[in-house]
One Martini backbone bead per residue (centre of mass of N, CA, C, O) as a GRO file, in nm:
protein
   97
    1MET     BB    1  11.271  19.668 -15.325
    2LYS     BB    2  11.244  19.636 -15.635
    3LYS     BB    3  11.532  19.537 -15.689
    4GLY     BB    4  11.507  19.272 -15.521
    5PHE     BB    5  11.269  19.151 -15.679
    6VAL     BB    6  11.405  19.138 -15.956
    7ILE     BB    7  11.637  18.952 -15.875
    8ILE     BB    8  11.460  18.716 -15.780
    9ALA     BB    9  11.308  18.676 -16.047
   10VAL     BB   10  11.555  18.616 -16.223
   11ILE     BB   11  11.655  18.373 -16.063
   12ALA     BB   12  11.395  18.205 -16.094
   13VAL     BB   13  11.407  18.186 -16.403
   14ILE     BB   14  11.682  18.050 -16.425
   15ILE     BB   15  11.614  17.800 -16.257
   16SER     BB   16  11.375  17.705 -16.429
   17CYS     BB   17  11.532  17.664 -16.692
   18PHE     BB   18  11.732  17.461 -16.582
   19MET     BB   19  11.525  17.245 -16.491
   20LEU     BB   20  11.390  17.200 -16.766
   21THR     BB   21  11.645  17.103 -16.907
   22MET     BB   22  11.702  16.858 -16.726
   23PHE     BB   23  11.427  16.710 -16.765
   24SER     BB   24  11.446  16.689 -17.070
   25ARG     BB   25  11.706  16.517 -17.081
   26ALA     BB   26  11.603  16.280 -16.910
   27SER     BB   27  11.368  16.198 -17.103
   28GLN     BB   28  11.543  16.146 -17.354
   29SER     BB   29  11.720  15.916 -17.236
   30GLU     BB   30  11.484  15.723 -17.180
   31GLU     BB   31  11.387  15.694 -17.472
   32THR     BB   32  11.646  15.563 -17.580
   33VAL     BB   33  11.647  15.309 -17.392
   34THR     BB   34  11.317  15.232 -17.449
   35SER     BB   35  11.329  15.172 -17.732
   36GLU     BB   36  11.257  15.026 -18.007
   37PRO     BB   37  11.340  14.813 -18.221
   38VAL     BB   38  11.504  14.794 -18.534
   39LYS     BB   39  11.438  14.715 -18.858
   40LEU     BB   40  11.657  14.541 -19.069
   41TYR     BB   41  11.872  14.488 -19.364
   42ARG     BB   42  12.040  14.211 -19.539
   43SER     BB   43  12.268  14.049 -19.714
   44TYR     BB   44  12.289  13.701 -19.845
   45LEU     BB   45  12.499  13.434 -19.909
   46ILE     BB   46  12.442  13.142 -20.047
   47LYS     BB   47  12.531  12.830 -19.937
   48ARG     BB   48  12.625  12.530 -19.941
   49GLY     BB   49  12.359  12.371 -19.753
   50ASP     BB   50  12.156  12.569 -19.732
   51THR     BB   51  11.871  12.669 -19.547
   52LEU     BB   52  11.614  12.830 -19.417
   53SER     BB   53  11.658  12.708 -19.137
   54SER     BB   54  11.966  12.764 -19.105
   55ILE     BB   55  11.945  13.068 -19.149
   56ALA     BB   56  11.758  13.125 -18.914
   57LYS     BB   57  11.935  13.015 -18.683
   58ASP     BB   58  12.182  13.224 -18.757
   59ASN     BB   59  11.989  13.521 -18.805
   60MET     BB   60  11.728  13.606 -18.631
   61GLY     BB   61  11.724  13.656 -18.348
   62GLU     BB   62  11.579  13.902 -18.207
   63GLY     BB   63  11.211  13.969 -18.267
   64PHE     BB   64  11.131  13.671 -18.302
   65SER     BB   65  10.912  13.409 -18.215
   66SER     BB   66  11.003  13.231 -18.474
   67GLU     BB   67  11.121  13.049 -18.730
   68LYS     BB   68  10.867  13.065 -18.906
   69GLU     BB   69  10.837  13.371 -18.908
   70TYR     BB   70  11.109  13.425 -19.042
   71ILE     BB   71  11.073  13.256 -19.299
   72ASP     BB   72  10.819  13.401 -19.399
   73GLU     BB   73  10.963  13.676 -19.435
   74VAL     BB   74  11.180  13.586 -19.630
   75ARG     BB   75  10.989  13.497 -19.848
   76GLN     BB   76  10.845  13.766 -19.892
   77ILE     BB   77  11.089  13.952 -19.956
   78ASN     BB   78  11.197  13.735 -20.198
   79GLY     BB   79  10.952  13.576 -20.347
   80PHE     BB   80  10.882  13.306 -20.217
   81CYS     BB   81  10.702  12.989 -20.228
   82GLY     BB   82  10.922  12.810 -20.110
   83ASP     BB   83  11.234  12.626 -20.016
   84SER     BB   84  11.397  12.712 -20.255
   85ILE     BB   85  11.753  12.744 -20.294
   86LEU     BB   86  12.050  12.914 -20.427
   87SER     BB   87  12.360  12.885 -20.459
   88GLY     BB   88  12.507  13.217 -20.492
   89ALA     BB   89  12.279  13.370 -20.389
   90TYR     BB   90  12.091  13.650 -20.297
   91ILE     BB   91  11.951  13.764 -19.988
   92ILE     BB   92  11.710  13.893 -19.769
   93LEU     BB   93  11.756  13.993 -19.422
   94PRO     BB   94  11.618  14.019 -19.120
   95TYR     BB   95  11.674  14.254 -18.839
   96TYR     BB   96  11.756  14.354 -18.509
   97GLU     BB   97  11.872  14.677 -18.326
   0.00000   0.00000   0.00000
């Protein structure tokens, strides 16, 4: 009788470990899918005719609520006080991935 009980206990422990592993993996995959977007930065070469507004329209993507919010962040990141930009210069642009 003791031998049968030990075998059942061992099997129960193995099944419990297996189920915990499966539930753990399922919750990890859900976290990956539902995670928040990450803000990244890239350099951008200003071309002749570019404006902060045209750059925002072409590069802001999702994650920003408005063009103004995006332009304000571009100004802050690059230390701009106004709207003047110089073609041939590089600026840093934020984006979400």
